C-alpha positions, 0 to 999 in steps of 0.5 A: 599765372598760377593759383598762387600768383597775386592778381595784376592791377594796372595803374596809369599815371594821369599826372607825371608827379603822381605817386603809385599806390603801395602797401606800407606793410606786406600783410596790409589789405589796403594800398596807400594812395596819395594826393596830387594837389595841395589844398586846405580843408576848413572844418566841415568842408569836403573836396574832391582830391585828385590822386593823379592815377587811373586803375584797370582792375582785373575782371570781376573786381573793383577798387574800394577807396577807404579812409585812413584811420590815423587821419580820422583819429588825429585830424577828423579827416574822412571820406564822404562816400566811404567806401568809394567804388572804382568800377572795373570799367572806369579809366579816368582819374581817381579822386578821394572825396575828403571831409574835415570833421575836425575843428581846425583847418587841415592842409592836404599836401601833394604826395600825402597819403590821404586814403587806402585802395583795396582790391575787392571781388564783385558778385553780380547776382541775377535779380529776381522779383519775389512776392514774399521773402523767407522768414528769418529770426530777425525779420524786419527789425532794423535800426535799434532793434537789438537794444543798446 
């Protein structure tokens, strides 16, 4: 492998009918991942939706699962823990925790694209306790500190 080769992401089907992740367009950052079970989500309901796959991300990376914008705008479907982290060392079946923020029941169907998987680099800092932190122009200003 040279510097221009893409990283290798190993994916194992945990269920024989699982759909492997795939990019819809050549320049997409996220791969579509699909549900492996049928389920109806009532308004306000959240559920763990199995994807039927397991990942082996390259060293120094993680997989992040993110909501699909089309499901969000059309149906109010999102993910409770977004982005969801699939750690480098996890080898179990990956699930997406979906929530229905819409006003009508939403049918998740087997094979439906329900989330996006993005391969991301990870920095593992050395944590050092400090008695003081360097000053900045923002300081401790947080929620709403920049106005409306």
